[in-house]
Structures are given as C-alpha cells and as structure tokens.
ZAVEXLUM-353783 format. One line per 4 residues: number of its first residue (from 0); their letters; for each residue x, y, z of C-alpha. Coordinates in steps of 0.2 Angstrom, whole numbers, plus 5000, padded with zeros to 4 digits. Each point is the difference from the previous one (the first is absolute). Layout:
NUM = a = X:Y:Z; ...;
***
This chain:
0 = mpea = 4987:4983:4969; 4983:4995:5001; 4987:5012:5007; 4986:4998:5010;
4 = qrgs = 4985:5013:5002; 4994:5003:5018; 4988:5014:5002; 5004:5016:4992;
8 = mtyt = 5020:4995:5000; 5010:4990:4990; 5013:4987:5010; 5015:4992:4991;
12 = fndh = 5008:4984:5005; 5014:5013:5005; 4988:5006:5014; 4998:4985:5007;
16 = wvte = 5018:4997:5000; 5003:5016:5009; 4987:4994:5013; 5010:4985:5003;
20 = tlrl = 5016:5009:5001; 4993:5013:5012; 4993:4986:5011; 5016:4992:5002;
24 = resl = 5010:5015:5003; 4988:5005:5014; 5001:4983:5007; 5019:5001:5000;
28 = wgpl = 5002:5017:5004; 4984:5007:5009; 4985:5009:4993; 5002:5015:4991;
32 = edsa = 4992:5016:5005; 4984:5001:4988; 4986:5011:5005; 5000:5010:4986;
36 = etgr = 5001:4985:4989; 4986:4990:5009; 4989:5016:5001; 5002:5003:4982;
40 = arvq = 4996:4981:4996; 4983:5001:5010; 4995:5015:4992; 5002:4992:4983;
44 = ggsf = 4988:4986:5008; 4998:4984:4993; 5003:4983:5006; 5014:4994:5012;
48 = dtrl = 5012:4995:4984; 4996:5015:4992; 5005:5012:5015; 5014:4989:5004;
52 = ltrs = 5007:5000:4982; 4998:5019:4999; 5008:5002:5019; 5015:4989:4991;
56 = rlla = 5002:5011:4985; 5000:5017:5010; 5013:4992:5013; 5010:4994:4985;
60 = qreg = 5001:5017:4992; 5004:5008:5018; 5013:4987:5003; 5008:4999:4983;
64 = lidt = 4997:4983:4997; 4991:5004:4984; 5018:5004:4994; 5007:4986:5007;
68 = lahw = 4989:4988:4992; 5002:5009:4984; 5019:4999:5001; 4999:4980:5005;
72 = rmva = 4990:4998:4984; 5013:5008:4990; 5012:4990:5007; 4990:4984:4999;
76 = rltl = 4997:5004:4982; 5018:5000:4996; 5004:4986:5009; 4987:4991:4992;
80 = llfa = 5008:5005:4983; 5017:4993:5005; 4992:4985:5005; 4991:4999:4982;
84 = aaaf = 5016:5005:4991; 5008:4986:5009; 4986:4987:4996; 5001:5004:4981;
88 = ligc = 5019:4997:5000; 4998:4985:5009; 4989:4993:4987; 5011:5005:4986;
92 = gaam = 5014:4992:5008; 4991:4984:5002; 4995:5000:4982; 5019:5002:4995;
96 = galg = 5006:4987:5011; 4985:4987:4993; 5006:5004:4982; 5018:5004:5002;
100 = rgga = 5010:5008:4986; 4995:4989:4987; 5000:4984:4993; 4992:4985:5007;
104 = vnla = 4986:5002:5013; 4994:4985:5012; 4981:5003:5000; 4995:4991:5018;
108 = pavv = 5014:5011:5010; 4997:5017:4990; 4980:4997:5004; 5003:4996:5018;
112 = allg = 5013:5017:5000; 4987:5010:4993; 4984:4996:5011; 5005:4988:5013;
116 = lntv = 5001:5013:5014; 4987:5009:4993; 4988:4986:5001; 5005:4994:5018;
120 = afll = 4997:5018:5006; 4983:5001:4992; 4995:4983:5006; 5004:5005:5016;
124 = wvas = 4990:5016:5000; 4985:4988:4994; 5004:4989:5014; 4999:5015:5012;
128 = fgmq = 4981:5000:4998; 4999:4985:5011; 5011:5009:5014; 4991:5012:5012;
132 = tgsa = 5015:5012:4999; 5002:5003:4982; 5018:5002:5001; 5005:4998:4982;
136 = gsll = 5010:5015:4994; 5003:5007:5017; 5018:4998:4999; 5002:5011:4984;
140 = rnaw = 4987:5013:5009; 5012:4999:5018; 5015:5003:4988; 4992:5015:4992;
144 = lrlt = 4993:5007:5016; 5017:4998:5010; 5009:5010:4986; 4988:5012:4999;
148 = qkla = 5002:5003:5018; 5017:5002:4999; 4999:5013:4986; 4986:5010:5009;
152 = rgpd = 5007:5003:5017; 4990:5009:5015; 4988:4993:5014; 4984:5003:4991;
156 = aall = 5008:4992:4984; 5004:4985:5011; 4982:4999:5006; 4992:5000:4982;
160 = pral = 5004:4983:4994; 4996:4992:5017; 4984:5009:4998; 4997:4995:4983;
164 = lell = 5004:4981:5003; 4987:5001:5015; 4987:5008:4990; 5001:4988:4986;
168 = arqr = 5001:4984:5013; 4984:5007:5008; 4991:5003:4983; 5007:4982:4992;
172 = lqrw = 5007:5009:4988; 5019:4995:5003; 4998:4985:4988; 4994:5010:4986;
176 = gagi = 5013:5014:5003; 5014:4988:5001; 4994:4992:4983; 4999:5017:4991;
180 = lshw = 5018:5002:5003; 5005:4982:4997; 4991:4999:4983; 5006:5017:4995;
184 = fwtl = 5017:4995:5003; 4999:4982:4991; 4992:5009:4986; 5013:5011:4998;
188 = alag = 5014:4986:5000; 4989:4989:4988; 5000:5016:4990; 5018:5001:5000;
192 = vllt = 5001:4981:4996; 4988:5001:4984; 5008:5016:4994; 5018:4992:5001;
196 = llgm = 4994:4984:4993; 4994:5009:4984; 5015:5011:4999; 5012:4986:5001;
200 = latr = 4990:4988:4988; 4999:5014:4988; 5019:5005:5000; 5008:4982:5003;
204 = rytf = 5000:4982:4993; 4994:4986:5011; 4996:4982:4999; 4988:4992:5011;
208 = qwet = 5001:4982:5005; 4995:4990:5015; 5013:4988:5009; 4996:4985:5011;
212 = tlls = 5007:4986:5008; 4985:4991:5008; 4984:5006:4991; 4995:4994:4984;
216 = pdtf = 4995:5011:4984; 4982:4996:5003; 5001:5007:5018; 5007:5017:4992;
220 = valv = 4988:4999:4987; 4986:5001:5012; 5007:5012:5012; 5003:5012:4985;
224 = qglg = 4982:4999:4992; 4992:5000:5019; 5010:5018:5003; 4997:5006:4982;
228 = wlps = 4982:4994:4999; 4993:5018:5008; 5012:5011:4992; 4995:4991:4983;
232 = rlgf = 4981:5007:5004; 5008:5018:5000; 5008:4999:4983; 5017:4994:5006;
236 = pqpa = 5008:4985:4989; 5000:4982:5006; 5014:4990:4996; 4995:4982:4992;
240 = admi = 5004:4984:5008; 5012:4995:4987; 5010:5017:5001; 5001:4997:5019;
244 = rssg = 5007:4982:4998; 5012:5008:4986; 5007:5012:5014; 5010:4990:5010;
248 = gldi = 5015:5007:4994; 5005:4987:4987; 4991:5005:4985; 5002:5016:4991;
252 = lpes = 4984:5010:5000; 4995:5014:4986; 5000:5018:5007; 4982:5000:4998;
256 = ahti = 5000:4987:5015; 5010:5012:5011; 4989:5014:4996; 4985:4989:5007;
260 = wsaw = 5009:4997:5014; 5005:5018:5004; 4980:5004:4999; 4996:4985:5010;
264 = ligi = 5011:5006:5014; 4993:5019:5000; 4984:4993:5000; 5003:4989:5017;
268 = vvvy = 5007:5017:5008; 4985:5009:4995; 4986:4988:5003; 5007:4992:5016;
272 = gllp = 5010:5014:5008; 4995:5018:4994; 4981:4998:4998; 4996:4992:5017;
276 = riva = 5010:5015:5008; 4992:5011:4990; 4983:4994:5005; 5005:4997:5018;
280 = lils = 5006:5018:5003; 4985:5007:4992; 4988:4990:5013; 5010:5004:5013;
284 = alif = 4999:5019:4996; 4981:4999:4997; 4995:4992:5018; 5014:5011:5008;
288 = hrrs = 4992:5015:4993; 4981:4993:5003; 5005:4996:5018; 5010:5014:5005;
292 = aria = 4984:5011:4994; 4991:4993:5014; 5012:5003:5014; 4990:4998:5017;
296 = idps = 5007:5006:5016; 5000:4991:5017; 4995:5011:5012; 5004:4989:5014;
300 = lpgi = 5020:5000:4996; 5010:5007:5013; 5004:5021:4997; 4983:5001:4989;
304 = aely = 4987:4993:5013; 5007:5014:5012; 4995:5013:4986; 4982:4994:4999;
308 = drlm = 4991:5012:5015; 5010:5014:4993; 4995:4999:4983; 4983:4995:5003;
312 = psse = 4994:5008:5015; 4984:4994:5007; 4995:5018:5005; 4999:5004:4981;
316 = aagi = 4982:4991:4998; 4994:5009:5016; 5000:5016:4992; 5009:5017:5007;
320 = dapv = 4995:5008:5015; 5008:5017:4998; 4996:5012:4985; 5007:4995:4984;
324 = lpai = 5014:5013:4995; 4997:5008:4984; 5013:4994:4986; 5010:5015:4992;
328 = vpdi = 4990:5005:4984; 5009:4998:4985; 4997:5017:4988; 5004:4997:4983;
332 = qsaq = 5009:5014:4991; 4998:5007:4981; 4998:4990:4987; 5019:5004:4995;
336 = qags = 5003:4991:5016; 4987:4986:5000; 5003:4986:5011; 5013:5010:5013;
340 = mrqh = 4993:5000:5017; 5006:5012:5013; 4992:4998:5018; 5002:5013:5013;
344 = gllg = 4995:4994:5019; 5001:5008:5017; 4999:4989:5016; 5001:5003:5018;
348 = lelp = 5010:4989:5011; 4994:4996:5018; 4993:5021:5002; 4992:5003:5015;
352 = sdlp = 4983:5006:5002; 5005:5019:5001; 5008:5001:4985; 4988:5005:4985;
356 = wppq = 4999:4988:4985; 5005:5005:4986; 5010:5012:5006; 4993:5012:4988;
360 = alpp = 4990:5000:4985; 5005:4988:4987; 5004:5006:4982; 4992:4990:4985;
364 = gisd = 5009:4984:4996; 5005:4994:5019; 4992:4985:5008; 4998:5001:5017;
368 = lgvv = 5003:4983:5010; 4996:5005:5014; 5008:4997:5017; 5006:4982:5006;
372 = dtre = 5001:4994:5017; 4996:4983:5000; 5010:4984:4993; 4983:4998:4989;
376 = qrrq = 5000:5017:4993; 5020:4998:4997; 4996:4983:4990; 4986:5008:4989;
380 = vlda = 5012:5015:4996; 5014:4988:4995; 4988:4988:4990; 4993:5016:4991;
384 = lrlq = 5019:5006:4995; 5005:4982:4995; 4986:5001:4988; 5003:5017:4994;
388 = paqr = 5016:5006:5005; 5000:5020:5003; 5009:5012:4989; 5003:5013:5015;
392 = llvc = 4996:4996:5017; 5001:5013:5015; 4999:4992:5019; 4997:5011:5013;
396 = cdar = 5006:4995:5017; 4998:5008:5016; 5017:5008:5004; 4995:5003:5019;
400 = qtpd = 5001:4980:5003; 5015:4989:5001; 5001:4990:4982; 4999:4981:5005;
404 = rgal = 5008:4985:4990; 4981:4996:4994; 4996:5017:4992; 5019:4999:4992;
408 = alla = 4997:4983:4992; 4982:5006:4993; 5009:5015:4993; 5013:4989:4992;
412 = elas = 4987:4989:4991; 4991:5015:4994; 5016:5006:4993; 5001:4984:4991;
416 = lshd = 4983:5001:4994; 5003:5019:4993; 5008:5007:4985; 5003:5016:5011;
420 = irva = 4997:5002:5018; 5002:5015:5013; 4997:5000:5019; 4994:5016:5007;
424 = flpi = 4999:5004:5019; 4983:5007:5008; 4994:5012:5008; 5002:5012:4986;
428 = gkpp = 5006:5017:5006; 5008:4993:5015; 5019:4996:5001; 5000:4980:5002;
432 = arqe = 5006:4997:5018; 5009:4983:4994; 5004:5003:4982; 5017:4996:5001;
436 = qwqq = 4997:4984:5008; 4989:4996:4987; 5012:5004:4987; 5013:4989:5007;
440 = qllq = 4990:4985:5001; 4994:5003:4981; 5017:5002:4994; 5004:4982:5009;
444 = agfd = 4985:4994:4991; 5007:5005:4984; 4990:5016:4996; 5011:5014:4992;
448 = peqm = 5000:5018:5008; 4989:5007:4985; 4986:4988:5005; 4996:5007:5018;
452 = qada = 4992:5017:5000; 4998:5010:5015; 4986:5012:4993; 4986:4990:4995;
456 = atsl = 4992:5013:4991; 5014:5000:4986; 4999:4981:5002; 4983:5003:4994;
460 = qwla = 5005:5010:4984; 5012:4987:4996; 4987:4987:4999; 4988:5011:4990;
464 = ahhp = 5013:5004:4987; 4998:4992:4983; 4984:4992:5005; 4990:4993:4985;
468 = pgsp = 4987:5011:4991; 4983:4994:5001; 5000:4998:5020; 4983:4998:5010;
472 = ppge = 4997:5016:5010; 5008:4999:5017; 4983:4997:5009; 4999:4982:4990;
476 = qehp = 5018:4997:5005; 4999:5002:5020; 4996:4988:5012; 4997:4997:5016;
480 = rhds = 5014:4996:5014; 4999:4980:5004; 5001:4999:5018; 4998:4985:5009;
***
C-alpha cells in the first residue's frame, strides 16, 4: 500500500482504512474507552490528522483490528486468485470456442467471439468518465467484496469492506480501484485467449475464410485492412486485397495464406484487446497510488469531529500551570548491552503532607516522580510514561485512606505503561489500616498478589535491585513533591 509521511511517523493506506472502520464501529456501537490511546496521541504531537491516525493505530492494536484486517486481506487475496484463475480459464474457453477443433474458421464470428465482449466492456469504462458515479467495474468489485465478506466472518470483518468503499468514495478513488480490478481480470482473460490461440494454431491445422450473403468482397477487404492497419505497424502481417477476396471459401488457398491469416488474428487480439487493457491497468494503478498517497481526513465527519477537542486541547498552547514532572531518566548499560534501557521510578499517589517524601533516601538509579494529587499532575505522569515506559515502577499509597475508583483506574493505567509495577503502602513501620480493602480492590482491578507489598522498605529494595550502572547520585535523582 502507498505510504504518506506525516511528522515523524509514517502512515499507510491501512491506517486510514482502520480509522474509517473505527469511525463506523463507534458510530454503530458507541465510543470506545480510549483515554490511554488519546493521551499517547497527544504526547506524540503533530497535526490533528497525525494524532487521529496515531489513536486509530493504537486502538486497532488493542482491539485486535490489526489482526482482523490482516486476515481479511489474506482472504481477499485468495478470492482474487480464484477470480484471476476463473478469468484466465474463461479466456481459454473463448479462444477454443472461436477456433473449434480444427477445420474451417469463419473470421468474422471468430473476431467477435474473441474481442466483442471485451470491447464493449472497455468502451463502457471509457464512457464512465462522462458519468459522475464512475460505476464501471463495480459489479466485479462488488462480487469480489461479497465473496470475501462471506469467507472472512466477524463483526469487524463485515465493517472493513464498508469502510473501504466509503473511504474510496470520499477520496474519489472508486473509479480507479474498480478499474484496477476490471483491467486486471480482463488482462488475464485476454492472456488466456492469446496463449490458447498460439497453442491451438501451433498444434492444429485451420483454414480461414469469410462468409457473407449481404456484404460484397470489397466491403470485407476494407474491414480487414482497416483492422489490420495498426497491427501491421507493430510487425504483424497484413493480408493483401487479392488474398482477402480469395478467402470466401470458393478457392483453395496455399498454406502461406492461412499462416498470414493466423498472424493477423493474433495481431488483432494483441493490439485491440491485450495492449489497451495493460495500458489502462497501469494508468489506473498509477493514479490510484498517487491519489491514495495524498488522502485527507475530513474533520467534520461524525465520529471524527467529536475527537478534535480531545486530541487538540486548547490548553496545550497556553502552557502548564503546574510543575512539570520529570521523565524517567534512561540509563544506558555497558557496551555489551548497548541500547537496553532500564528505568526505575518511584511515585506517590495522593499522599497527605504528614507523610515524608520520599519515604527514605533513594539509592542511585531511582527516579523520583514525586507525589501526584491533581488531574494535571496525573496527566503529566502518564504522558511521561507514554513517551518512555518504566522498566520498574513503585507506587506508594496511603493505606489509612479508602481506595477510590479514580485511584484504582490510575493504577491500572500505570500498570499498562510499565513492564513491572508494585504497589506499596505507607506509612512505613505501621500496620496499614485498610490494607485488606486495598488488596481486594487491586485484585479486582487485575493486579497479582505479588504486586502488592505491605512493607514499603522491602518494595524500595525491589525497585533498586538490578538498576543499571553509571546512574547519577541520589541527590540528582530526587525531586520535590508536587502539590497543587
């Protein structure tokens, strides 16, 4: 698929396809929970199109839509192969029907059988440029999509072809997409015609003649020479007028005359059948590729307009009124492990002022992310982790307070942005008053029992374990608490 470069990310036609599929899905079944994906898209930055495509890519990965799309494309390719094989066999059958099993061949019906339907279809495609819909080739396209939809089952698989058609229609790509399919199948059919003609003419003996009751020989001479003029410019032989008049079936022609007629017939198929289809196929593919590389997103579409304020918040340009939380500082290991990052962070969640922070002196290699109390501070922490996920993250909570849904939701999102996370309870050295309640709520939120530590001092030892060498001294890692 063609690719478009936007900012520092590369987006493909599939990303636009997925975006349209998600738009339809959310319009039909309601919006998805996307706070994490929207936050990562905001952190990624860029234009609205860039953020929207980033959100769509992240949601598609989470919802399994990427795998569904890959499966749908695989089934679509198999369906195309079936259609291609059928087109080739149809072309072979048309050539066999036009020539028969040997003997005399009436040239006029043979030419019509070989090129008649193809010529009509090609002229309809040319005439479609005078129509606003550009529906030529849509029957073949719709048949392919219906068969693919039956083979690739599932709710999202049913939305994919609909999203594809709506995307192509909005970008005015329907005509060229249908043209690619139509010309490709006709090219295969005509290739089958040509190969079958060559095989049959090389292995069987045919005599060629023209038969007519109404037309005069001169009329047939003009018709044959008119059709053969262009092929003759490409090296195919042109029957002489005397030979054409002698081919009425009453005279016996030499073998050389039938050889010329065979080459003339092959030239007619190549020049008026195969070559125009190949040219039209290349033209359609080039225009489709060029236009699809410049796909524009309509921000006024339902399902997209509602996302603008969330992806492009107006407060971003006004600056941040709270202290910026430090990002976790990556430490690079030895040269033997160059490129491997181990990031260890300590975070306090809604801790009261009577609890000291940090709870004890931090060993080297630990990043103090401070204490978060406000919504803005939460967003800053999440944005920092989206840019640079933590290898190990320890979150300290006040076990004297009752856990609320907001804190549990934040812990779940922090867990998704960390390779390993632990939750410790403060104050150190005192039995947590509501430890059991915290543990029950965390278990329901998806945490494992080993991720909940009653002893904060032991948790800090876990956090400091296996930290990368060359870390800054503790004084450079410590940061003041962030109170609102």
